[in-house]
C-alpha positions as CSV (number, residue, x, y, z in Angstrom):
1,X,0.0,0.0,0.0
2,X,1.3,3.5,-0.9
3,X,2.5,5.4,2.2
4,X,1.1,8.6,0.9
5,X,-2.4,7.2,0.7
6,X,-2.1,5.8,4.2
7,X,-1.0,9.3,5.6
8,X,-3.9,10.9,3.8
9,X,-6.2,8.3,5.3
10,X,-4.8,9.0,8.8
11,X,-5.1,12.7,8.5
12,X,-8.6,12.5,7.0
13,X,-7.6,13.9,3.6
14,X,-8.1,10.7,1.6
15,X,-10.5,10.5,-1.3
16,X,-13.5,8.3,-1.2
17,X,-11.9,5.9,-3.6
18,X,-8.8,5.8,-1.4
19,X,-10.9,5.1,1.7
20,X,-12.6,2.2,0.1
21,X,-9.4,0.8,-1.3
22,X,-7.6,1.1,2.1
23,X,-10.5,-0.4,4.0
24,X,-10.5,-3.5,1.8
25,X,-6.7,-3.7,2.1
26,X,-6.9,-3.6,5.9
27,X,-9.6,-6.4,6.0
28,X,-7.7,-8.6,3.6
29,X,-4.7,-9.5,5.9
30,X,-4.0,-9.0,9.6
31,X,-0.4,-8.0,8.6
32,X,-1.8,-5.0,6.8
33,X,-3.5,-3.8,10.0
34,X,-0.2,-4.2,11.9
35,X,1.6,-2.1,9.2
36,X,-1.2,0.5,9.4
37,X,-1.1,0.7,13.3
38,X,2.7,1.1,13.2
39,X,2.4,4.0,10.7
40,X,-0.4,5.6,12.8
41,X,1.7,5.3,15.9
42,X,4.7,6.9,14.2
43,X,2.5,9.7,12.8
44,X,1.0,10.5,16.2
45,X,4.4,10.6,17.9
46,X,5.7,13.0,15.2
47,X,2.6,15.2,15.6
48,X,3.0,15.4,19.3
49,X,6.7,16.3,19.0
50,X,5.8,19.1,16.6
51,X,3.1,20.4,18.9
52,X,5.5,20.2,21.8
53,X,8.1,22.4,20.1
54,X,5.5,24.9,19.1
55,X,4.1,25.2,22.6
56,X,7.6,25.5,24.1
57,X,8.5,28.4,21.8
58,X,5.3,30.4,22.5
59,X,5.4,30.2,26.3
60,X,7.0,33.2,28.1
61,X,9.8,32.6,30.5
62,X,8.0,33.7,33.6
63,X,5.5,30.8,33.3
64,X,8.3,28.2,33.3
65,X,6.9,26.4,36.3
66,X,3.5,25.9,34.8
67,X,5.0,25.0,31.5
68,X,7.1,22.2,33.1
69,X,4.0,20.8,34.8
70,X,2.0,21.0,31.6
71,X,4.8,19.3,29.6
72,X,5.0,16.6,32.2
73,X,1.3,15.9,32.0
74,X,1.5,16.0,28.2
75,X,4.3,13.4,28.2
76,X,2.2,11.1,30.4
77,X,-0.7,11.5,28.0
78,X,1.6,10.6,25.0
79,X,2.9,7.5,26.7
80,X,-0.6,6.4,27.7
81,X,-1.9,6.9,24.2
82,X,1.0,4.9,22.7
83,X,0.3,2.1,25.1
84,X,-3.4,2.1,24.2
85,X,-2.5,2.0,20.5
86,X,-0.1,-0.9,21.1
87,X,-2.6,-2.8,23.2
88,X,-5.4,-2.3,20.6
89,X,-3.1,-3.4,17.8
90,X,-2.1,-6.5,19.8
91,X,-5.7,-7.4,20.6
92,X,-6.7,-7.0,17.0
93,X,-3.8,-9.1,15.8
94,X,-4.6,-11.9,18.3
95,X,-8.3,-11.8,17.5
96,X,-7.6,-11.8,13.7
97,X,-5.3,-14.7,14.0
98,X,-7.2,-16.7,16.6
99,X,-8.3,-20.0,15.0
100,X,-11.8,-21.2,16.0
101,X,-11.6,-23.9,18.6
102,X,-12.3,-27.2,17.0
103,X,-15.4,-29.1,18.1
104,X,-14.6,-32.2,20.0
105,X,-17.1,-34.6,21.6
106,X,-17.1,-35.3,25.3
107,X,-18.6,-38.3,27.0
108,X,-19.9,-38.8,30.6
109,X,-21.0,-42.2,31.9
110,X,-22.8,-42.5,35.2
111,X,-22.1,-45.7,37.1
112,X,-24.9,-47.9,38.6
113,X,-26.4,-46.5,41.7
114,X,-25.0,-43.0,41.1
115,X,-26.1,-39.8,39.4
116,X,-24.4,-36.7,37.9
117,X,-25.1,-33.0,37.2
118,X,-23.4,-30.8,34.7
119,X,-23.8,-27.4,32.9
120,X,-23.2,-27.3,29.1
121,X,-21.4,-24.4,27.4
122,X,-24.7,-22.7,26.5
123,X,-25.9,-22.7,30.1
124,X,-28.2,-25.7,29.8
125,X,-28.4,-27.7,33.1
126,X,-28.4,-31.5,32.9
127,X,-29.1,-34.2,35.5
128,X,-28.2,-37.8,34.6
129,X,-29.5,-40.9,36.3
130,X,-27.7,-44.1,37.0
131,X,-26.3,-46.1,34.1
132,X,-26.7,-43.1,31.8
133,X,-24.3,-41.9,29.0
134,X,-24.4,-38.4,27.6
135,X,-22.3,-37.4,24.6
136,X,-22.0,-33.6,24.0
137,X,-19.6,-31.2,22.2
138,X,-17.1,-29.0,24.0
139,X,-19.0,-26.0,22.5
140,X,-22.0,-25.7,20.2
141,X,-21.9,-24.3,16.7
142,X,-24.0,-21.3,15.5
143,X,-26.8,-23.4,13.9
144,X,-27.8,-26.0,16.4
145,X,-27.2,-27.6,19.8
146,X,-27.1,-31.4,19.7
147,X,-26.4,-34.0,22.4
148,X,-26.9,-37.8,22.6
149,X,-28.5,-39.5,25.6
150,X,-28.6,-43.2,26.5
151,X,-30.4,-43.5,29.8
152,X,-32.4,-41.0,31.8
153,X,-31.8,-37.3,31.9
154,X,-33.5,-34.1,33.1
155,X,-32.8,-31.0,31.1
156,X,-33.3,-27.3,31.8
157,X,-32.5,-25.9,28.4
158,X,-31.3,-22.3,27.9
159,X,-33.8,-20.5,25.6
160,X,-32.5,-19.7,22.1
161,X,-35.1,-19.5,19.4
162,X,-32.4,-19.3,16.7
163,X,-30.5,-22.3,17.9
164,X,-32.7,-25.3,18.6
165,X,-31.5,-27.9,21.2
166,X,-31.8,-31.6,20.2
167,X,-31.5,-34.6,22.4
168,X,-30.9,-37.8,20.4
169,X,-31.9,-41.0,22.1
170,X,-32.0,-44.7,21.0
171,X,-35.7,-44.4,20.3
172,X,-36.6,-40.8,19.3
173,X,-35.2,-37.3,19.0
174,X,-36.4,-34.5,21.1
175,X,-36.2,-30.9,19.7
176,X,-36.6,-27.9,21.9
177,X,-35.7,-24.2,22.2
178,X,-35.9,-23.5,25.9
179,X,-37.8,-25.8,28.3
180,X,-37.7,-28.3,31.2
181,X,-38.3,-31.9,30.6
182,X,-37.3,-35.5,31.6
183,X,-36.5,-38.3,29.2
184,X,-36.1,-42.0,29.8
185,X,-34.5,-43.9,27.0
186,X,-32.1,-46.8,27.7
187,X,-30.8,-48.7,24.7
188,X,-31.8,-52.3,24.6
189,X,-34.8,-51.7,26.9
190,X,-38.4,-51.8,25.6
191,X,-39.5,-48.6,27.3
192,X,-39.4,-44.9,26.5
193,X,-40.9,-41.9,28.1
194,X,-40.5,-38.1,28.0
195,X,-42.3,-35.8,30.4
196,X,-42.6,-32.0,29.9
197,X,-42.8,-29.5,32.7
198,X,-42.3,-26.1,31.0
199,X,-42.1,-24.9,27.4
200,X,-42.6,-27.2,24.4
201,X,-41.0,-30.3,23.0
202,X,-41.3,-31.9,19.6
203,X,-40.9,-35.6,19.5
204,X,-39.3,-36.8,16.2
205,X,-38.4,-40.1,14.7
206,X,-34.6,-40.2,14.2
207,X,-33.7,-37.9,11.3
208,X,-37.3,-36.8,10.9
209,X,-38.3,-33.1,10.3
210,X,-41.9,-33.1,11.6
211,X,-43.1,-34.8,14.8
212,X,-45.5,-34.7,17.6
213,X,-45.7,-31.6,19.9
214,X,-45.9,-32.2,23.7
215,X,-47.6,-29.8,26.0
216,X,-46.6,-28.8,29.6
217,X,-47.7,-31.3,32.3
218,X,-47.9,-34.0,29.6
219,X,-45.9,-37.1,28.9
220,X,-45.5,-39.4,26.0
221,X,-44.5,-43.0,26.5
222,X,-44.2,-46.4,24.7
223,X,-46.8,-49.0,25.6
224,X,-46.6,-52.3,23.6
225,X,-44.5,-50.5,20.9
226,X,-47.2,-47.8,20.5
227,X,-46.8,-44.1,21.6
228,X,-49.4,-42.9,24.1
229,X,-50.1,-39.6,25.8
230,X,-50.9,-39.0,29.5
231,X,-50.8,-36.5,32.2
232,X,-47.9,-36.2,34.7
233,X,-49.7,-37.5,37.8
234,X,-46.8,-38.3,40.1
235,X,-43.9,-35.9,40.5
236,X,-42.2,-38.4,42.9
237,X,-41.0,-40.3,39.9
238,X,-38.6,-37.5,39.1
239,X,-37.0,-37.4,42.6
240,X,-34.1,-39.3,41.2
241,X,-32.5,-35.9,40.5
242,X,-32.2,-35.5,44.3
243,X,-30.8,-39.0,44.7
244,X,-34.1,-40.7,45.6
245,X,-35.9,-43.7,44.3
246,X,-39.7,-43.5,44.8
247,X,-42.3,-46.2,44.6
248,X,-45.9,-45.1,44.8
249,X,-48.2,-48.1,44.9
250,X,-46.2,-49.7,42.1
251,X,-46.4,-53.3,41.2
252,X,-43.7,-55.6,42.5
253,X,-42.5,-56.4,38.9
254,X,-42.2,-52.6,38.2
255,X,-40.2,-52.2,41.4
256,X,-37.9,-55.0,40.3
257,X,-37.4,-53.5,36.9
258,X,-36.3,-50.2,38.3
259,X,-33.9,-51.8,40.8
260,X,-32.3,-53.9,38.0
261,X,-32.0,-50.8,35.8
262,X,-30.5,-48.4,38.3
263,X,-28.2,-50.8,40.2
264,X,-27.1,-52.8,37.1
265,X,-28.0,-56.3,38.4
266,X,-30.4,-59.2,37.9
267,X,-33.2,-59.9,40.3
268,X,-34.9,-63.4,40.1
269,X,-38.3,-63.6,41.8
270,X,-39.0,-67.3,42.7
271,X,-41.9,-66.6,44.9
272,X,-44.6,-65.9,42.3
273,X,-47.1,-64.7,44.8
274,X,-45.0,-61.5,45.2
275,X,-45.9,-60.5,41.7
276,X,-49.3,-59.3,42.9
277,X,-47.8,-57.2,45.7
278,X,-47.5,-53.4,45.4
279,X,-44.7,-51.2,46.8
280,X,-44.7,-47.7,48.3
281,X,-41.8,-45.8,49.7
282,X,-39.0,-43.3,49.1
283,X,-35.3,-44.5,49.3
284,X,-32.0,-42.8,49.0
285,X,-30.0,-44.3,46.1
286,X,-26.8,-44.2,48.0
287,X,-28.2,-46.6,50.7
288,X,-28.0,-49.4,48.1
289,X,-30.4,-52.1,46.9
290,X,-30.1,-54.3,49.9
291,X,-31.3,-51.5,52.2
292,X,-34.3,-51.0,49.9
293,X,-35.2,-54.7,50.0
294,X,-34.9,-54.9,53.7
295,X,-37.4,-52.0,54.2
296,X,-39.8,-53.5,51.7
297,X,-39.6,-56.8,53.7
298,X,-41.5,-55.0,56.5
299,X,-44.7,-54.8,54.5
300,X,-44.2,-57.7,52.1
301,X,-43.2,-61.1,53.4
302,X,-40.2,-62.4,51.4
303,X,-36.6,-63.3,51.8
304,X,-33.7,-62.5,49.5
305,X,-30.0,-63.3,49.1
306,X,-27.3,-61.5,47.1
307,X,-24.7,-63.2,44.9
308,X,-22.0,-60.6,44.5
309,X,-19.9,-62.7,42.1
310,X,-22.8,-63.2,39.7
311,X,-24.4,-59.9,40.5
312,X,-27.8,-61.6,41.1
313,X,-30.4,-61.2,43.8
314,X,-32.8,-64.1,44.4
315,X,-36.1,-63.3,46.1
316,X,-38.0,-66.2,47.7
């Protein structure tokens, strides 16, 4: 770039054609901006020196004390301005040359009998139940926010109408913009359920573009391979976020299913009369499955033994 054109641009004397040309030149390469900032700095220093000499010659001798003070303050202002220009130039250079951080996928796996909490880079809060896997990026791109869930999770999604949030599961995809919902979707298991508390959720077949909308206080679940709708009638089911397992007049087989799922074990019920029993109670997950069974024994007559090697519980 011609130095004369740059000087005219700095002093404000450049033509409209020169301004356009210089602006394009500055945007085309970060090195051009560095060259421009260096010339601007040199021009400012030269200008200040010229002004300093002129001021020095015009001041009378009798005001020498005031002149020295004024010159001292002017020198400080010069130094400060030079530092500001240098810092701005450095920041611009760093920003211009900063490469976008590559997207890498992160994976979190929650062990049996445990749970986890995390906050994604967009501010979305996630709770993960036992034996759950979540795959998510280290940062989201500008178009979408996509995570993959295998297990059970509760999401409080940060609202962003321009950037939908999608949860991919082994059964269905859930597309939202800002909402609170729970989803249960373990791979290899014949059940699926999502419950919506706030906002709206669209239930999609994997890769689909149009699905079913879910309303607040509503749940959609699989029943004999068919999707059904229902009302959320028991909030205790979602106490797992607080480390609790809740049974509210649930059948013995359903209780067994949950214990097998959350504690990653096999429960064999030999006493078939127990299959007609119902179970009610709230238990802390950290107390373990043996504690839960001992409490349930108080209202349901049965015995059990645990084989730690085979990871099997037998109920008689």
